[in-house]
C-alpha positions as a LaTeX table, in Angstrom:
\begin{tabular}{lrrr}
\hline
Residue & $x$ (\AA) & $y$ (\AA) & $z$ (\AA) \\
\hline
Met1 & 58.86 & $-3.77$ & 101.45 \\
Pro2 & 59.77 & $-6.32$ & 99.35 \\
Ser3 & 63.70 & $-7.42$ & 99.53 \\
Thr4 & 65.83 & $-7.09$ & 96.64 \\
Pro5 & 66.00 & $-11.06$ & 96.20 \\
Glu6 & 62.65 & $-10.86$ & 96.68 \\
Ile7 & 61.79 & $-8.47$ & 93.86 \\
Ala8 & 64.09 & $-10.27$ & 90.97 \\
Ala9 & 62.29 & $-13.76$ & 91.58 \\
Val10 & 59.13 & $-11.68$ & 91.17 \\
Val11 & 60.84 & $-10.32$ & 87.55 \\
Gly12 & 62.85 & $-13.52$ & 86.92 \\
Ile13 & 58.83 & $-15.59$ & 87.74 \\
Thr14 & 57.01 & $-12.89$ & 85.25 \\
Ala15 & 60.05 & $-12.67$ & 82.60 \\
Ile16 & 59.47 & $-16.97$ & 82.36 \\
Ser17 & 55.69 & $-16.91$ & 82.26 \\
Leu18 & 55.70 & $-14.40$ & 79.90 \\
Ile19 & 58.21 & $-15.71$ & 77.27 \\
Leu20 & 56.01 & $-19.60$ & 77.62 \\
Leu21 & 53.32 & $-17.67$ & 77.20 \\
Arg22 & 54.52 & $-16.71$ & 73.74 \\
Tyr23 & 55.72 & $-20.10$ & 73.11 \\
Phe24 & 52.50 & $-21.41$ & 73.44 \\
Val25 & 50.40 & $-18.74$ & 71.29 \\
Gln26 & 53.03 & $-19.35$ & 68.24 \\
Gly27 & 51.78 & $-22.71$ & 67.77 \\
Ser28 & 52.90 & $-25.48$ & 66.27 \\
Ile29 & 54.98 & $-25.76$ & 63.25 \\
Cys30 & 54.68 & $-27.69$ & 59.81 \\
Arg31 & 57.25 & $-30.31$ & 59.36 \\
Ser32 & 56.55 & $-32.17$ & 56.73 \\
Lys33 & 59.89 & $-31.83$ & 53.74 \\
Ala34 & 57.54 & $-33.29$ & 51.01 \\
Arg35 & 58.47 & $-31.46$ & 47.61 \\
Leu36 & 55.98 & $-30.52$ & 45.48 \\
Asp37 & 58.60 & $-30.32$ & 41.71 \\
Asn38 & 55.58 & $-29.81$ & 38.88 \\
Lys39 & 52.84 & $-29.25$ & 40.70 \\
Thr40 & 50.22 & $-26.23$ & 40.55 \\
Val41 & 49.04 & $-23.92$ & 43.52 \\
Ile42 & 46.78 & $-20.99$ & 43.66 \\
Ile43 & 46.63 & $-18.84$ & 46.55 \\
Thr44 & 43.97 & $-16.11$ & 46.45 \\
Gly45 & 45.63 & $-13.55$ & 48.80 \\
Ala46 & 48.89 & $-13.93$ & 48.93 \\
Asn47 & 50.41 & $-11.33$ & 48.24 \\
Thr48 & 50.43 & $-10.28$ & 51.82 \\
Gly49 & 49.80 & $-12.02$ & 55.45 \\
Ile50 & 49.99 & $-15.69$ & 55.28 \\
Gly51 & 49.18 & $-16.06$ & 52.08 \\
Lys52 & 52.25 & $-14.37$ & 51.18 \\
Glu53 & 54.19 & $-16.90$ & 53.67 \\
Thr54 & 52.35 & $-19.77$ & 52.29 \\
Ala55 & 53.43 & $-18.90$ & 48.78 \\
Ile56 & 57.16 & $-18.61$ & 50.28 \\
Asp57 & 56.62 & $-21.93$ & 51.71 \\
Leu58 & 55.48 & $-23.64$ & 49.11 \\
Ala59 & 57.64 & $-21.84$ & 46.24 \\
Lys60 & 60.81 & $-23.29$ & 47.93 \\
Arg61 & 59.18 & $-26.71$ & 47.87 \\
Gly62 & 59.66 & $-26.64$ & 43.97 \\
Ala63 & 55.97 & $-25.58$ & 43.04 \\
Arg64 & 54.87 & $-23.45$ & 40.56 \\
Ile65 & 52.66 & $-20.57$ & 42.10 \\
Ile66 & 50.13 & $-18.82$ & 40.74 \\
Val67 & 49.72 & $-15.36$ & 43.15 \\
Ala68 & 45.74 & $-14.79$ & 42.34 \\
Cys69 & 44.87 & $-11.21$ & 43.94 \\
Arg70 & 43.26 & $-8.02$ & 42.73 \\
Asn71 & 45.55 & $-5.27$ & 42.78 \\
Glu72 & 48.32 & $-6.05$ & 39.95 \\
Ser73 & 50.63 & $-3.92$ & 41.32 \\
Lys74 & 51.40 & $-5.29$ & 44.95 \\
Gly75 & 50.59 & $-8.79$ & 43.27 \\
Thr76 & 53.27 & $-8.42$ & 41.10 \\
Thr77 & 55.60 & $-6.97$ & 43.36 \\
Ala78 & 54.67 & $-9.91$ & 46.20 \\
Ala79 & 55.36 & $-12.75$ & 43.07 \\
Lys80 & 58.72 & $-11.14$ & 42.35 \\
Glu81 & 59.65 & $-11.11$ & 46.21 \\
Ile82 & 57.99 & $-14.72$ & 46.23 \\
Ile83 & 60.71 & $-15.92$ & 43.90 \\
Gln84 & 63.81 & $-13.29$ & 45.13 \\
Leu85 & 63.13 & $-15.19$ & 48.96 \\
Ser86 & 62.62 & $-18.92$ & 47.15 \\
Gly87 & 65.02 & $-19.09$ & 44.38 \\
Asn88 & 61.76 & $-20.54$ & 42.50 \\
Thr89 & 61.32 & $-18.60$ & 39.33 \\
Gln90 & 58.07 & $-20.13$ & 38.94 \\
Val91 & 55.80 & $-17.70$ & 40.58 \\
Val92 & 53.50 & $-15.78$ & 38.81 \\
Phe93 & 50.50 & $-12.91$ & 39.19 \\
Arg94 & 47.45 & $-13.62$ & 37.70 \\
Lys95 & 44.38 & $-11.28$ & 38.39 \\
Leu96 & 41.61 & $-11.96$ & 40.79 \\
Asp97 & 39.10 & $-9.82$ & 41.98 \\
Leu98 & 37.02 & $-12.27$ & 44.42 \\
Ala99 & 34.42 & $-9.67$ & 45.05 \\
Ser100 & 33.60 & $-9.35$ & 41.17 \\
Phe101 & 31.65 & $-12.52$ & 39.61 \\
Gln102 & 32.73 & $-11.50$ & 36.20 \\
Ser103 & 36.52 & $-11.08$ & 37.15 \\
Ile104 & 36.17 & $-14.83$ & 38.80 \\
Arg105 & 34.99 & $-16.50$ & 35.87 \\
His106 & 38.19 & $-14.67$ & 33.50 \\
Phe107 & 40.94 & $-16.21$ & 36.03 \\
Ala108 & 39.35 & $-19.69$ & 36.00 \\
Asn109 & 38.75 & $-19.56$ & 31.92 \\
His110 & 42.44 & $-18.49$ & 31.58 \\
Phe111 & 43.54 & $-20.92$ & 34.37 \\
Asn112 & 41.64 & $-23.54$ & 33.18 \\
Glu113 & 43.01 & $-23.17$ & 29.12 \\
Asn114 & 46.64 & $-21.99$ & 30.00 \\
Glu115 & 47.52 & $-23.92$ & 33.04 \\
Asp116 & 48.14 & $-27.98$ & 32.43 \\
Arg117 & 47.75 & $-28.69$ & 36.35 \\
Leu118 & 46.00 & $-27.97$ & 39.10 \\
Asp119 & 46.75 & $-30.21$ & 42.79 \\
Ile120 & 46.70 & $-27.25$ & 45.53 \\
Leu121 & 44.02 & $-24.47$ & 46.08 \\
Ile122 & 44.81 & $-22.60$ & 48.95 \\
Asn123 & 41.45 & $-20.08$ & 49.52 \\
Asn124 & 43.17 & $-17.84$ & 51.72 \\
Ala125 & 42.32 & $-13.75$ & 50.80 \\
Gly126 & 39.42 & $-12.18$ & 52.46 \\
Val127 & 37.78 & $-9.47$ & 54.13 \\
Leu128 & 37.11 & $-8.14$ & 57.66 \\
Trp129 & 35.36 & $-5.92$ & 59.86 \\
Cys130 & 34.90 & $-3.31$ & 57.13 \\
Pro131 & 31.84 & $-0.96$ & 56.66 \\
Tyr132 & 29.04 & $-1.90$ & 54.71 \\
Met133 & 30.19 & $-2.00$ & 51.02 \\
Glu134 & 28.86 & $-4.31$ & 48.60 \\
Thr135 & 30.24 & $-6.70$ & 45.63 \\
Glu136 & 30.15 & $-5.32$ & 41.98 \\
Asp137 & 27.40 & $-8.21$ & 41.94 \\
Gly138 & 25.10 & $-6.36$ & 44.60 \\
Phe139 & 26.57 & $-8.94$ & 47.96 \\
Glu140 & 27.66 & $-7.74$ & 51.29 \\
Met141 & 31.18 & $-7.56$ & 50.91 \\
Gln142 & 31.82 & $-9.59$ & 53.29 \\
Phe143 & 30.12 & $-12.86$ & 52.52 \\
Gly144 & 30.05 & $-11.97$ & 49.32 \\
Thr145 & 33.93 & $-12.31$ & 49.09 \\
Asn146 & 34.97 & $-14.46$ & 52.15 \\
His147 & 32.28 & $-17.14$ & 50.56 \\
Leu148 & 30.34 & $-16.50$ & 47.29 \\
Gly149 & 34.04 & $-15.98$ & 45.49 \\
His150 & 35.73 & $-18.60$ & 46.68 \\
Phe151 & 32.51 & $-21.09$ & 46.28 \\
Leu152 & 32.21 & $-19.87$ & 42.60 \\
Leu153 & 36.32 & $-19.76$ & 41.76 \\
Thr154 & 36.38 & $-23.58$ & 43.72 \\
Asn155 & 33.70 & $-25.03$ & 41.40 \\
Leu156 & 35.45 & $-23.64$ & 38.23 \\
Leu157 & 38.60 & $-25.17$ & 39.27 \\
Leu158 & 36.89 & $-28.56$ & 39.96 \\
Asp159 & 37.03 & $-30.25$ & 36.76 \\
Lys160 & 41.22 & $-29.39$ & 37.08 \\
Leu161 & 41.63 & $-30.35$ & 40.24 \\
Lys162 & 39.88 & $-33.72$ & 40.27 \\
Ala163 & 41.75 & $-34.51$ & 36.29 \\
Cys164 & 45.27 & $-33.96$ & 38.99 \\
Ala165 & 44.15 & $-36.16$ & 41.66 \\
Pro166 & 44.76 & $-36.62$ & 44.37 \\
Ser167 & 45.07 & $-33.04$ & 44.92 \\
Arg168 & 43.89 & $-30.70$ & 48.06 \\
Ile169 & 41.88 & $-27.60$ & 48.28 \\
Val170 & 42.71 & $-25.44$ & 52.01 \\
Val171 & 40.07 & $-23.06$ & 53.46 \\
Val172 & 41.14 & $-20.58$ & 55.72 \\
Ser173 & 38.33 & $-19.81$ & 58.27 \\
Ala174 & 38.95 & $-18.38$ & 61.32 \\
Lys175 & 37.62 & $-19.68$ & 64.92 \\
Leu176 & 35.45 & $-17.25$ & 64.86 \\
His177 & 32.98 & $-19.27$ & 62.98 \\
Ser178 & 31.76 & $-20.53$ & 66.32 \\
Phe179 & 30.32 & $-17.22$ & 66.83 \\
Gly180 & 28.64 & $-17.11$ & 63.47 \\
Lys181 & 24.48 & $-18.26$ & 62.30 \\
Met182 & 23.53 & $-18.40$ & 58.91 \\
Asn183 & 20.42 & $-16.78$ & 58.87 \\
Phe184 & 19.09 & $-17.46$ & 55.44 \\
Asp185 & 16.63 & $-15.39$ & 55.44 \\
Asp186 & 19.31 & $-12.04$ & 55.25 \\
Leu187 & 22.67 & $-13.49$ & 54.22 \\
Asn188 & 23.61 & $-9.91$ & 52.99 \\
Gly189 & 22.86 & $-8.43$ & 56.06 \\
Lys190 & 20.56 & $-5.92$ & 55.08 \\
Lys191 & 17.97 & $-5.75$ & 57.64 \\
Asn192 & 20.58 & $-5.10$ & 60.82 \\
Tyr193 & 23.80 & $-4.96$ & 59.63 \\
Asn194 & 27.03 & $-5.29$ & 61.97 \\
Ser195 & 30.54 & $-5.67$ & 60.34 \\
Tyr196 & 31.85 & $-7.98$ & 63.11 \\
Thr197 & 28.83 & $-11.03$ & 62.82 \\
Ala198 & 28.76 & $-10.24$ & 59.27 \\
Tyr199 & 32.88 & $-11.76$ & 59.48 \\
Phe200 & 31.60 & $-14.61$ & 62.05 \\
His201 & 29.05 & $-15.61$ & 59.36 \\
Ser202 & 30.97 & $-15.63$ & 56.52 \\
Lys203 & 33.60 & $-17.90$ & 57.78 \\
Leu204 & 31.09 & $-20.14$ & 59.13 \\
Ala205 & 30.01 & $-20.40$ & 55.63 \\
Asn206 & 33.75 & $-21.63$ & 54.73 \\
Val207 & 33.49 & $-24.00$ & 56.97 \\
Leu208 & 29.87 & $-25.30$ & 56.04 \\
Phe209 & 31.35 & $-25.00$ & 52.14 \\
Thr210 & 34.53 & $-27.12$ & 53.37 \\
His211 & 32.23 & $-29.77$ & 54.46 \\
Glu212 & 29.34 & $-29.83$ & 51.86 \\
Leu213 & 32.16 & $-29.66$ & 49.31 \\
Ala214 & 34.31 & $-32.75$ & 51.38 \\
Arg215 & 30.87 & $-34.55$ & 50.62 \\
Arg216 & 30.25 & $-34.16$ & 47.28 \\
Leu217 & 34.10 & $-35.34$ & 46.38 \\
Gln218 & 33.93 & $-38.30$ & 47.51 \\
Gly219 & 35.54 & $-40.90$ & 46.04 \\
Thr220 & 37.09 & $-37.92$ & 43.82 \\
Gly221 & 40.90 & $-38.30$ & 44.64 \\
Val222 & 40.01 & $-34.17$ & 46.16 \\
Thr223 & 40.34 & $-34.02$ & 49.13 \\
Ala224 & 38.75 & $-30.61$ & 51.24 \\
Asn225 & 39.88 & $-29.15$ & 54.48 \\
Ser226 & 39.22 & $-25.61$ & 56.74 \\
Leu227 & 41.28 & $-24.36$ & 59.40 \\
His228 & 41.97 & $-21.83$ & 61.81 \\
Pro229 & 44.87 & $-19.28$ & 61.18 \\
Gly230 & 44.97 & $-18.44$ & 64.44 \\
Ala231 & 45.17 & $-14.71$ & 65.43 \\
Val232 & 47.79 & $-12.83$ & 63.61 \\
Lys233 & 49.04 & $-9.69$ & 62.49 \\
Thr234 & 48.16 & $-9.26$ & 59.04 \\
Asp235 & 46.28 & $-6.11$ & 56.29 \\
Ile236 & 43.22 & $-7.65$ & 56.96 \\
Ala237 & 42.44 & $-5.93$ & 59.99 \\
Arg238 & 43.16 & $-2.74$ & 58.47 \\
His239 & 39.47 & $-1.70$ & 58.87 \\
Leu240 & 40.08 & $-1.96$ & 62.85 \\
Ser241 & 40.10 & 1.51 & 64.29 \\
Ile242 & 43.07 & 0.90 & 66.62 \\
Tyr243 & 45.10 & $-0.22$ & 63.32 \\
Gln244 & 44.27 & 3.80 & 61.92 \\
Asn245 & 45.66 & 5.35 & 65.06 \\
Ser246 & 49.37 & 5.46 & 65.25 \\
Phe247 & 49.42 & 6.43 & 68.97 \\
Leu248 & 46.96 & 3.40 & 69.93 \\
Asn249 & 49.36 & 1.18 & 67.67 \\
Ile250 & 52.38 & 1.79 & 69.69 \\
Leu251 & 50.81 & 1.79 & 72.85 \\
Val252 & 49.14 & $-2.43$ & 72.13 \\
Gln253 & 52.84 & $-3.29$ & 70.20 \\
Pro254 & 53.60 & $-5.30$ & 73.69 \\
Leu255 & 50.36 & $-7.10$ & 73.64 \\
Tyr256 & 50.71 & $-8.05$ & 69.90 \\
Trp257 & 54.45 & $-9.29$ & 70.90 \\
Leu258 & 52.96 & $-11.84$ & 73.11 \\
Phe259 & 48.89 & $-12.48$ & 71.62 \\
Ile260 & 49.87 & $-12.19$ & 67.75 \\
Lys261 & 51.28 & $-14.98$ & 65.56 \\
Thr262 & 53.81 & $-13.61$ & 62.44 \\
Thr263 & 52.77 & $-14.09$ & 59.57 \\
Lys264 & 55.00 & $-17.13$ & 58.83 \\
Gln265 & 53.52 & $-18.53$ & 62.00 \\
Gly266 & 49.93 & $-18.04$ & 61.07 \\
Ala267 & 51.05 & $-19.86$ & 57.80 \\
Gln268 & 51.64 & $-22.95$ & 59.00 \\
Thr269 & 48.55 & $-24.33$ & 59.34 \\
Ser270 & 47.74 & $-23.62$ & 55.45 \\
Ile271 & 50.78 & $-25.43$ & 54.89 \\
Tyr272 & 50.22 & $-28.52$ & 56.75 \\
Cys273 & 46.60 & $-28.62$ & 55.07 \\
Ala274 & 48.39 & $-28.72$ & 51.41 \\
Ile275 & 51.20 & $-30.76$ & 51.67 \\
Asp276 & 51.95 & $-33.23$ & 54.83 \\
Glu277 & 51.77 & $-36.62$ & 54.44 \\
Ser278 & 49.74 & $-37.74$ & 57.86 \\
Ile279 & 46.70 & $-36.05$ & 56.18 \\
Asp280 & 46.67 & $-37.76$ & 52.41 \\
Gly281 & 42.94 & $-38.69$ & 52.17 \\
Val282 & 41.33 & $-36.47$ & 55.25 \\
Thr283 & 38.81 & $-34.90$ & 54.03 \\
Gly284 & 35.88 & $-32.44$ & 55.53 \\
Lys285 & 38.01 & $-31.64$ & 58.43 \\
Tyr286 & 38.96 & $-28.38$ & 60.43 \\
Phe287 & 42.80 & $-28.03$ & 61.75 \\
Ala288 & 43.72 & $-25.50$ & 64.12 \\
Asp289 & 47.72 & $-25.23$ & 64.90 \\
Cys290 & 48.52 & $-28.30$ & 62.25 \\
Arg291 & 46.34 & $-31.09$ & 64.01 \\
Glu292 & 42.67 & $-32.04$ & 63.89 \\
Ala293 & 40.20 & $-29.64$ & 65.80 \\
Lys294 & 36.85 & $-29.66$ & 66.55 \\
Cys295 & 34.68 & $-26.92$ & 64.89 \\
Ala296 & 31.71 & $-25.52$ & 66.42 \\
Pro297 & 28.07 & $-27.50$ & 65.90 \\
Gln298 & 26.78 & $-25.06$ & 63.56 \\
Gly299 & 29.78 & $-25.53$ & 61.48 \\
Arg300 & 28.78 & $-30.09$ & 61.13 \\
Asp301 & 25.51 & $-29.40$ & 60.33 \\
Asp302 & 24.60 & $-30.78$ & 57.21 \\
Gly303 & 21.22 & $-29.39$ & 56.43 \\
Ala304 & 22.70 & $-25.64$ & 56.32 \\
Ala305 & 25.46 & $-27.11$ & 54.64 \\
Lys306 & 23.28 & $-28.28$ & 51.90 \\
Lys307 & 21.02 & $-25.12$ & 52.19 \\
Leu308 & 24.24 & $-23.03$ & 52.14 \\
Trp309 & 24.85 & $-24.87$ & 48.48 \\
Glu310 & 21.65 & $-24.57$ & 47.28 \\
Leu311 & 21.56 & $-20.72$ & 47.97 \\
Ser312 & 25.42 & $-20.19$ & 46.35 \\
Glu313 & 24.89 & $-21.43$ & 43.51 \\
Glu314 & 21.74 & $-19.66$ & 42.28 \\
Met315 & 23.67 & $-16.47$ & 44.39 \\
Thr316 & 26.82 & $-16.86$ & 41.86 \\
Gly317 & 24.86 & $-18.41$ & 38.79 \\
Leu318 & 26.35 & $-21.47$ & 38.73 \\
Cys319 & 23.61 & $-23.68$ & 38.31 \\
Lys320 & 22.58 & $-22.04$ & 35.48 \\
Asn321 & 25.76 & $-21.67$ & 33.61 \\
His322 & 28.08 & $-24.31$ & 34.90 \\
\hline
\end{tabular}
């Protein structure tokens, strides 16, 4: 039978190991002191999660923040909270439903007509592992929201971004894009829908979109980069059964503490890509933990990126109306 000192030693080593593991999982912090006075930033999904934490940080740096989300009540409340936490009154809510091309066009038209600048666009909002649903325009919800919605929004705001160059586009993807594969014969997943693979594909689409966007923006002064925020506990996981079962949720709380980032920690790479001076002019890259990382080989496929862009233009009607 182990002696008391031996047991104490094992407990001590275990505790230290868990603390070190937790420290490792937390990831890096954006240490830039950059100010954003007189700059304007749009953040989709800034009413909650890492989008809201990103908004708080950038508001503290003096930026005018556009909280772009579909729920007016939640968006207005979030804008007020961001003002209180940052001390910056230049935070406003604007309604944007990324599952509706009409809403996206209305948002972009209103912004372009009423705002003088756009210095940073952060495509942050997303849908995760939901049952099969369709957007207002008939596209599978995860592909339609995570990719097509941001594709259309970004293109409709490009003239403003170019006019304010140097400016930045930040696309929140996920490491899970490495499990994705672009099935160009069934982008909507109607033939064989699986909520998990649909999410993987939509995150791969984010990386490919950023890859092709950066190529097209060469020489304009507008950069575009994608990123992995880490595993973060946010409302995006609301469709998972474990989050809907309060008993299971309680049981896994210790695992959350060990392996899952807080929203503030998860926002750090978004903030880094939006402001850090060390990546001025860097474009078409993929980041994780506030440093450049390697994306999956399928995320660097020039042919797939070009084909996805062309199909996305057709799906959104961009090639006809813009």
